[in-house]
DRENZA-807450 format. One record per residue (C-alpha): residue number from 1; x, y, z. Coordinates in nm, 2 decimals. Layout:
<node NUM,<X,Y,Z>>;
...
END
This chain:
<node 1,<0.00,0.00,0.00>>;
<node 2,<0.14,0.33,-0.10>>;
<node 3,<0.19,0.62,0.14>>;
<node 4,<-0.09,0.82,-0.03>>;
<node 5,<-0.35,0.54,0.03>>;
<node 6,<-0.24,0.51,0.39>>;
<node 7,<-0.29,0.88,0.44>>;
<node 8,<-0.63,0.88,0.28>>;
<node 9,<-0.75,0.59,0.50>>;
<node 10,<-0.62,0.76,0.81>>;
<node 11,<-0.80,1.09,0.72>>;
<node 12,<-1.12,0.90,0.65>>;
<node 13,<-1.12,0.73,0.99>>;
<node 14,<-1.03,1.06,1.16>>;
<node 15,<-1.32,1.24,1.00>>;
<node 16,<-1.56,0.96,1.09>>;
<node 17,<-1.45,0.98,1.46>>;
<node 18,<-1.49,1.36,1.46>>;
<node 19,<-1.84,1.33,1.32>>;
<node 20,<-1.94,1.08,1.59>>;
<node 21,<-1.78,1.30,1.86>>;
<node 22,<-1.97,1.60,1.73>>;
<node 23,<-2.30,1.41,1.75>>;
<node 24,<-2.21,1.31,2.11>>;
<node 25,<-2.13,1.66,2.21>>;
<node 26,<-2.45,1.80,2.07>>;
<node 27,<-2.64,1.52,2.25>>;
<node 28,<-2.47,1.61,2.58>>;
<node 29,<-2.55,1.98,2.53>>;
<node 30,<-2.91,1.90,2.45>>;
<node 31,<-2.94,1.68,2.76>>;
<node 32,<-2.80,1.95,2.98>>;
<node 33,<-3.04,2.20,2.83>>;
<node 34,<-3.33,1.98,2.90>>;
<node 35,<-3.22,1.94,3.26>>;
<node 36,<-3.19,2.31,3.31>>;
<node 37,<-3.53,2.37,3.15>>;
<node 38,<-3.69,2.11,3.38>>;
<node 39,<-3.52,2.26,3.69>>;
<node 40,<-3.63,2.62,3.60>>;
<node 41,<-3.99,2.50,3.53>>;
<node 42,<-4.00,2.32,3.86>>;
<node 43,<-3.87,2.62,4.05>>;
<node 44,<-4.13,2.85,3.89>>;
<node 45,<-4.40,2.60,3.97>>;
<node 46,<-4.30,2.56,4.33>>;
<node 47,<-4.28,2.93,4.38>>;
<node 48,<-4.63,2.99,4.26>>;
<node 49,<-4.81,2.71,4.42>>;
<node 50,<-5.00,2.85,4.73>>;
<node 51,<-4.95,2.60,5.00>>;
<node 52,<-5.21,2.61,5.28>>;
<node 53,<-5.08,2.78,5.60>>;
<node 54,<-4.99,2.56,5.89>>;
<node 55,<-5.23,2.61,6.18>>;
<node 56,<-5.14,2.57,6.54>>;
<node 57,<-5.34,2.31,6.74>>;
<node 58,<-5.63,2.41,6.95>>;
<node 59,<-5.55,2.53,7.30>>;
<node 60,<-5.46,2.25,7.53>>;
<node 61,<-5.65,2.22,7.85>>;
<node 62,<-5.43,2.31,8.14>>;
<node 63,<-5.47,2.20,8.50>>;
<node 64,<-5.48,2.47,8.78>>;
<node 65,<-5.29,2.68,8.54>>;
<node 66,<-5.10,2.93,8.73>>;
<node 67,<-5.07,2.82,9.08>>;
<node 68,<-5.09,2.44,9.14>>;
<node 69,<-5.01,2.43,9.51>>;
<node 70,<-4.92,2.20,9.80>>;
<node 71,<-5.20,2.27,10.05>>;
<node 72,<-5.38,2.52,9.83>>;
<node 73,<-5.44,2.52,9.45>>;
<node 74,<-5.56,2.80,9.23>>;
<node 75,<-5.85,2.63,9.05>>;
<node 76,<-6.06,2.77,8.78>>;
<node 77,<-6.41,2.85,8.92>>;
<node 78,<-6.74,2.91,8.77>>;
<node 79,<-6.91,3.25,8.81>>;
<node 80,<-7.27,3.35,8.82>>;
<node 81,<-7.21,3.64,8.59>>;
<node 82,<-7.16,3.54,8.23>>;
<node 83,<-6.88,3.69,8.03>>;
<node 84,<-7.02,3.98,7.83>>;
<node 85,<-7.03,3.95,7.46>>;
<node 86,<-6.77,4.15,7.26>>;
<node 87,<-6.78,4.29,6.91>>;
<node 88,<-6.63,4.07,6.64>>;
<node 89,<-6.53,4.39,6.45>>;
<node 90,<-6.38,4.69,6.62>>;
<node 91,<-6.43,5.01,6.44>>;
<node 92,<-6.11,5.22,6.49>>;
<node 93,<-6.13,5.59,6.44>>;
<node 94,<-5.76,5.63,6.49>>;
<node 95,<-5.53,5.74,6.20>>;
<node 96,<-5.38,5.46,5.99>>;
<node 97,<-5.04,5.32,6.09>>;
<node 98,<-4.86,5.43,5.78>>;
<node 99,<-4.87,5.78,5.91>>;
<node 100,<-4.63,5.68,6.19>>;
<node 101,<-4.28,5.63,6.04>>;
<node 102,<-4.17,5.42,6.34>>;
<node 103,<-4.45,5.17,6.30>>;
<node 104,<-4.29,4.95,6.04>>;
<node 105,<-3.99,4.87,6.26>>;
<node 106,<-4.18,4.84,6.58>>;
<node 107,<-4.45,4.61,6.45>>;
<node 108,<-4.18,4.39,6.28>>;
<node 109,<-4.00,4.36,6.61>>;
<node 110,<-4.32,4.21,6.77>>;
<node 111,<-4.46,4.02,6.47>>;
<node 112,<-4.49,3.65,6.57>>;
<node 113,<-4.36,3.53,6.22>>;
<node 114,<-4.04,3.72,6.27>>;
<node 115,<-4.01,3.58,6.62>>;
<node 116,<-4.05,3.23,6.48>>;
<node 117,<-3.76,3.29,6.23>>;
<node 118,<-3.53,3.42,6.51>>;
<node 119,<-3.59,3.13,6.74>>;
<node 120,<-3.34,2.85,6.78>>;
<node 121,<-3.46,2.50,6.78>>;
<node 122,<-3.83,2.59,6.84>>;
<node 123,<-4.06,2.36,6.66>>;
<node 124,<-4.33,2.31,6.91>>;
<node 125,<-4.62,2.57,6.95>>;
<node 126,<-4.61,2.81,7.24>>;
<node 127,<-4.90,2.64,7.43>>;
<node 128,<-4.73,2.30,7.40>>;
<node 129,<-4.40,2.43,7.53>>;
<node 130,<-4.58,2.59,7.83>>;
<node 131,<-4.77,2.27,7.91>>;
<node 132,<-4.46,2.05,7.87>>;
<node 133,<-4.26,2.28,8.09>>;
<node 134,<-4.51,2.28,8.37>>;
<node 135,<-4.59,1.91,8.34>>;
<node 136,<-4.22,1.82,8.33>>;
<node 137,<-4.16,1.99,8.66>>;
<node 138,<-4.48,1.85,8.81>>;
<node 139,<-4.36,1.50,8.74>>;
<node 140,<-4.06,1.55,8.97>>;
<node 141,<-4.19,1.79,9.23>>;
<node 142,<-4.50,1.99,9.20>>;
<node 143,<-4.49,2.35,9.07>>;
<node 144,<-4.66,2.49,9.38>>;
<node 145,<-4.68,2.84,9.22>>;
<node 146,<-4.67,2.92,8.85>>;
<node 147,<-4.53,3.26,8.77>>;
<node 148,<-4.52,3.46,8.45>>;
<node 149,<-4.30,3.76,8.35>>;
<node 150,<-4.25,3.94,8.02>>;
<node 151,<-3.93,4.08,7.87>>;
<node 152,<-3.96,4.30,7.56>>;
<node 153,<-3.60,4.44,7.56>>;
<node 154,<-3.29,4.29,7.43>>;
<node 155,<-3.14,3.98,7.60>>;
<node 156,<-2.82,4.18,7.67>>;
<node 157,<-3.02,4.43,7.88>>;
<node 158,<-3.14,4.16,8.12>>;
<node 159,<-2.92,4.26,8.41>>;
<node 160,<-2.85,4.23,8.78>>;
<node 161,<-3.18,4.39,8.89>>;
<node 162,<-3.38,4.13,8.70>>;
<node 163,<-3.16,3.85,8.84>>;
<node 164,<-3.23,3.99,9.18>>;
<node 165,<-3.60,3.98,9.12>>;
<node 166,<-3.59,3.62,9.00>>;
<node 167,<-3.37,3.52,9.29>>;
<node 168,<-3.62,3.67,9.54>>;
<node 169,<-3.90,3.48,9.36>>;
<node 170,<-3.74,3.14,9.41>>;
<node 171,<-3.61,3.23,9.76>>;
<node 172,<-3.97,3.27,9.87>>;
<node 173,<-4.12,3.01,9.64>>;
<node 174,<-3.86,2.73,9.61>>;
<node 175,<-4.10,2.50,9.44>>;
<node 176,<-4.23,2.76,9.20>>;
<node 177,<-4.20,2.76,8.83>>;
<node 178,<-4.14,3.07,8.61>>;
<node 179,<-4.20,3.13,8.24>>;
<node 180,<-4.06,3.45,8.09>>;
<node 181,<-4.26,3.54,7.78>>;
<node 182,<-3.98,3.68,7.57>>;
<node 183,<-3.85,3.65,7.22>>;
<node 184,<-3.50,3.79,7.29>>;
<node 185,<-3.44,3.57,7.59>>;
<node 186,<-3.57,3.26,7.41>>;
<node 187,<-3.25,3.23,7.22>>;
<node 188,<-2.90,3.09,7.26>>;
<node 189,<-2.78,3.43,7.40>>;
<node 190,<-3.07,3.44,7.63>>;
<node 191,<-3.01,3.10,7.77>>;
<node 192,<-2.64,3.19,7.83>>;
<node 193,<-2.75,3.49,8.02>>;
<node 194,<-2.99,3.29,8.23>>;
<node 195,<-2.74,3.01,8.30>>;
<node 196,<-2.64,3.14,8.64>>;
<node 197,<-3.00,3.11,8.75>>;
<node 198,<-3.05,2.77,8.60>>;
<node 199,<-2.74,2.65,8.77>>;
<node 200,<-2.90,2.73,9.10>>;
<node 201,<-3.17,2.49,9.02>>;
<node 202,<-3.43,2.75,8.95>>;
<node 203,<-3.71,2.62,8.74>>;
<node 204,<-3.76,2.89,8.48>>;
<node 205,<-3.78,2.89,8.10>>;
<node 206,<-3.80,3.17,7.84>>;
<node 207,<-4.06,3.11,7.58>>;
<node 208,<-4.15,3.32,7.28>>;
<node 209,<-4.53,3.39,7.32>>;
<node 210,<-4.79,3.34,7.05>>;
<node 211,<-5.02,3.64,7.04>>;
<node 212,<-5.26,3.45,6.81>>;
<node 213,<-5.30,3.17,7.07>>;
<node 214,<-5.33,3.40,7.37>>;
<node 215,<-5.58,3.63,7.22>>;
<node 216,<-5.79,3.38,7.04>>;
<node 217,<-6.16,3.40,7.13>>;
<node 218,<-6.11,3.73,7.32>>;
<node 219,<-6.18,4.10,7.22>>;
<node 220,<-5.80,4.13,7.17>>;
<node 221,<-5.81,3.89,6.87>>;
<node 222,<-5.98,4.14,6.64>>;
<node 223,<-5.78,4.43,6.78>>;
<node 224,<-5.45,4.25,6.72>>;
<node 225,<-5.55,4.15,6.37>>;
<node 226,<-5.63,4.51,6.29>>;
<node 227,<-5.30,4.62,6.43>>;
<node 228,<-5.12,4.37,6.21>>;
<node 229,<-5.31,4.50,5.91>>;
<node 230,<-5.21,4.86,5.99>>;
<node 231,<-5.55,4.98,6.09>>;
<node 232,<-5.46,5.08,6.45>>;
<node 233,<-5.24,5.37,6.53>>;
<node 234,<-4.98,5.25,6.78>>;
<node 235,<-4.93,5.61,6.90>>;
<node 236,<-4.63,5.78,7.06>>;
<node 237,<-4.58,5.54,7.35>>;
<node 238,<-4.35,5.25,7.27>>;
<node 239,<-4.56,4.98,7.11>>;
<node 240,<-4.37,4.71,7.30>>;
<node 241,<-4.48,4.86,7.63>>;
<node 242,<-4.85,4.85,7.53>>;
<node 243,<-4.81,4.50,7.39>>;
<node 244,<-4.66,4.39,7.72>>;
<node 245,<-4.96,4.53,7.90>>;
<node 246,<-5.19,4.32,7.68>>;
<node 247,<-4.96,4.01,7.68>>;
<node 248,<-4.97,3.98,8.06>>;
<node 249,<-5.35,3.99,8.05>>;
<node 250,<-5.35,3.72,7.78>>;
<node 251,<-5.12,3.50,7.99>>;
<node 252,<-5.34,3.53,8.30>>;
<node 253,<-5.66,3.48,8.11>>;
<node 254,<-5.54,3.18,7.92>>;
<node 255,<-5.35,3.00,8.19>>;
<node 256,<-5.42,3.17,8.52>>;
<node 257,<-5.15,3.24,8.78>>;
<node 258,<-4.92,3.51,8.90>>;
<node 259,<-4.79,3.78,8.68>>;
<node 260,<-4.49,3.99,8.80>>;
<node 261,<-4.29,4.27,8.65>>;
<node 262,<-3.92,4.20,8.64>>;
<node 263,<-3.85,4.48,8.89>>;
<node 264,<-4.07,4.34,9.16>>;
<node 265,<-3.88,4.19,9.46>>;
<node 266,<-4.08,3.92,9.65>>;
<node 267,<-4.03,3.92,10.03>>;
<node 268,<-4.27,3.64,10.14>>;
<node 269,<-4.48,3.37,9.99>>;
<node 270,<-4.79,3.45,9.79>>;
<node 271,<-4.96,3.15,9.94>>;
<node 272,<-5.32,3.22,10.02>>;
<node 273,<-5.35,3.51,9.77>>;
<node 274,<-5.60,3.44,9.50>>;
<node 275,<-5.77,3.67,9.25>>;
<node 276,<-5.57,3.97,9.37>>;
<node 277,<-5.47,4.31,9.23>>;
<node 278,<-5.28,4.58,9.43>>;
<node 279,<-5.36,4.94,9.49>>;
<node 280,<-5.08,5.19,9.41>>;
<node 281,<-5.23,5.48,9.60>>;
<node 282,<-5.52,5.55,9.85>>;
<node 283,<-5.71,5.85,9.97>>;
<node 284,<-5.58,5.90,10.33>>;
<node 285,<-5.91,6.04,10.45>>;
<node 286,<-6.15,5.79,10.31>>;
<node 287,<-5.91,5.49,10.29>>;
<node 288,<-6.03,5.41,9.94>>;
<node 289,<-5.79,5.33,9.67>>;
<node 290,<-5.73,5.60,9.40>>;
<node 291,<-5.52,5.40,9.16>>;
<node 292,<-5.44,5.04,9.10>>;
<node 293,<-5.14,4.89,8.92>>;
<node 294,<-5.08,4.59,8.69>>;
<node 295,<-4.72,4.51,8.79>>;
<node 296,<-4.85,4.23,9.02>>;
<node 297,<-5.16,4.04,8.94>>;
<node 298,<-5.29,3.70,9.06>>;
<node 299,<-5.59,3.55,8.89>>;
<node 300,<-5.75,3.22,8.81>>;
<node 301,<-5.77,3.10,8.45>>;
<node 302,<-6.06,3.26,8.26>>;
<node 303,<-6.14,3.51,8.54>>;
<node 304,<-6.41,3.75,8.43>>;
<node 305,<-6.22,4.06,8.56>>;
<node 306,<-5.92,3.97,8.34>>;
<node 307,<-6.17,3.93,8.05>>;
<node 308,<-6.29,4.28,8.12>>;
<node 309,<-5.94,4.41,8.13>>;
<node 310,<-5.88,4.26,7.78>>;
<node 311,<-6.21,4.40,7.65>>;
<node 312,<-6.12,4.75,7.78>>;
<node 313,<-5.78,4.74,7.61>>;
<node 314,<-5.93,4.65,7.28>>;
<node 315,<-6.21,4.90,7.29>>;
<node 316,<-6.03,5.20,7.44>>;
<node 317,<-5.67,5.16,7.32>>;
<node 318,<-5.48,5.48,7.31>>;
<node 319,<-5.11,5.47,7.22>>;
<node 320,<-5.05,5.83,7.30>>;
<node 321,<-5.11,5.83,7.67>>;
<node 322,<-4.87,5.67,7.91>>;
<node 323,<-5.04,5.43,8.14>>;
<node 324,<-5.37,5.45,7.97>>;
<node 325,<-5.35,5.08,7.86>>;
<node 326,<-5.19,4.97,8.19>>;
<node 327,<-5.24,5.10,8.54>>;
<node 328,<-5.51,5.34,8.44>>;
<node 329,<-5.69,5.07,8.25>>;
<node 330,<-5.72,4.83,8.55>>;
<node 331,<-5.82,5.12,8.76>>;
<node 332,<-6.11,5.22,8.52>>;
<node 333,<-6.24,4.86,8.50>>;
<node 334,<-6.23,4.78,8.87>>;
<node 335,<-6.40,5.11,8.95>>;
<node 336,<-6.69,5.00,8.72>>;
<node 337,<-6.73,4.64,8.82>>;
<node 338,<-6.64,4.66,9.19>>;
<node 339,<-6.92,4.52,9.40>>;
<node 340,<-7.10,4.35,9.11>>;
<node 341,<-7.20,3.99,9.15>>;
<node 342,<-6.98,3.73,8.98>>;
<node 343,<-6.65,3.93,9.01>>;
<node 344,<-6.47,3.77,9.30>>;
<node 345,<-6.14,3.95,9.36>>;
<node 346,<-5.95,4.15,9.63>>;
<node 347,<-5.78,4.48,9.61>>;
<node 348,<-5.47,4.48,9.83>>;
<node 349,<-5.35,4.80,10.00>>;
<node 350,<-5.05,4.98,9.87>>;
<node 351,<-4.82,4.83,10.14>>;
<node 352,<-4.88,4.48,9.99>>;
<node 353,<-4.68,4.54,9.66>>;
<node 354,<-4.62,4.92,9.64>>;
<node 355,<-4.49,5.03,9.98>>;
<node 356,<-4.31,5.33,9.83>>;
<node 357,<-4.45,5.56,9.57>>;
<node 358,<-4.25,5.60,9.24>>;
<node 359,<-4.18,5.96,9.34>>;
<node 360,<-4.01,5.85,9.66>>;
<node 361,<-3.84,5.53,9.55>>;
<node 362,<-3.49,5.69,9.57>>;
<node 363,<-3.52,5.67,9.95>>;
<node 364,<-3.50,5.29,9.93>>;
<node 365,<-3.16,5.31,9.76>>;
<node 366,<-3.00,5.57,9.99>>;
<node 367,<-2.79,5.49,10.29>>;
<node 368,<-2.82,5.66,10.63>>;
<node 369,<-2.74,6.03,10.61>>;
<node 370,<-2.79,6.11,10.98>>;
<node 371,<-2.90,5.95,11.30>>;
<node 372,<-3.26,6.05,11.24>>;
<node 373,<-3.25,5.92,10.88>>;
<node 374,<-3.10,5.60,11.01>>;
<node 375,<-3.39,5.55,11.24>>;
<node 376,<-3.63,5.63,10.96>>;
<node 377,<-3.46,5.37,10.74>>;
<node 378,<-3.48,5.11,11.01>>;
<node 379,<-3.85,5.18,11.07>>;
<node 380,<-3.93,5.16,10.70>>;
<node 381,<-3.74,4.84,10.66>>;
<node 382,<-3.93,4.68,10.95>>;
<node 383,<-4.26,4.80,10.81>>;
<node 384,<-4.19,4.66,10.47>>;
<node 385,<-4.08,4.33,10.61>>;
<node 386,<-4.39,4.31,10.82>>;
<node 387,<-4.66,4.43,10.59>>;
<node 388,<-4.54,4.38,10.23>>;
<node 389,<-4.55,4.07,10.01>>;
<node 390,<-4.33,4.24,9.75>>;
<node 391,<-4.17,4.57,9.66>>;
<node 392,<-4.20,4.73,9.32>>;
<node 393,<-3.88,4.92,9.24>>;
<node 394,<-4.03,5.14,8.97>>;
<node 395,<-3.75,5.07,8.73>>;
<node 396,<-3.82,5.36,8.50>>;
<node 397,<-3.74,5.60,8.78>>;
<node 398,<-3.48,5.40,8.98>>;
<node 399,<-3.28,5.21,8.72>>;
<node 400,<-2.99,5.46,8.74>>;
<node 401,<-2.98,5.45,9.12>>;
<node 402,<-2.69,5.29,9.30>>;
<node 403,<-2.75,5.07,9.60>>;
<node 404,<-2.59,5.25,9.89>>;
<node 405,<-2.45,5.08,10.20>>;
<node 406,<-2.70,5.05,10.47>>;
<node 407,<-3.00,5.12,10.24>>;
<node 408,<-3.33,4.94,10.26>>;
<node 409,<-3.26,4.78,9.92>>;
<node 410,<-2.92,4.65,10.04>>;
<node 411,<-3.09,4.48,10.34>>;
<node 412,<-3.35,4.33,10.12>>;
<node 413,<-3.08,4.20,9.89>>;
<node 414,<-2.90,4.03,10.18>>;
<node 415,<-3.23,3.88,10.28>>;
<node 416,<-3.26,3.72,9.94>>;
<node 417,<-2.91,3.59,9.95>>;
<node 418,<-2.78,3.85,9.70>>;
<node 419,<-2.45,4.02,9.79>>;
END
């Protein structure tokens, strides 16, 4: 065979291989194109298919919700007066929320969906977590008192004063259980901050609350939905403060129990106190209360007075007046329903929870200035220890005060084992 024939044969075979390779290449490109097309089609389809929203289970039935006790238990009781009907639609005459430039950020901070995204390892609904916490503790040793607090600030701002308050709670109620309704503390950072309290064996747990569950079937349900839709003006007062006022009512109404602000120092057991709210001030001549406060409340599950509080909040909400939806609210309602049949509750005197008015709270933090002042401090300390169940520290006024040596607060701290 000549060299020319060999070259022709080689070129023919090479061209044949190239043609087959070309076909394979085109086939591969076509296959990849089909895969990409299928992927894109599936993505578009999945993005546009409206999946039904997940619904939380119906509220679980809780046993003596807030204060299951050793010799006494806070049971839900039936009342002769039926709960009044409430409007399914609340007509708001307040300006729309979009007129408030701060609303978008504030409402997002408290939107439950945002809370759910921020939570770490939270898959169980709020009500299930509450039930599991109380039941878990009850299986070992009964939760003789069930407490609730709320915390709407950042986890990092949970400081020594709040630690002091919780320490006093468990000092006076060693078999108590505490749930802190808080999104910020219900996190890895929050659990780290609370670790010193947990190491002491205190039975407490931060849980992000579900407003939908707590307000379901109450006048607050419609109000809250309107708020989420931007149809309620949050006003100039911090939205978180007003939501905290409503949240504590929802916790008490749904579960029953003892609500405390985080700046309330407990001095003695609340055993025997049932369906109680405290007066902040009284008229010295008549002895009648002039203002109540909502920093300490003890109520059975489903109590009609708490229902009235919630109804009043939804119907008369005003975000531009400080205290209108809190201390003034409970004062308005109790003034109207006091003495009516079916509302079984007790108004405690100021010495029970508010032995010092907010305008004079600095005196609790000051050490002795003179011999006469030292005698006054000693007398005040004895009076508080004798007549008070707790002391509200009025955090807004006193958070910047230092605890001076020999002050009433220092003595109370020693009594709670805090140095």
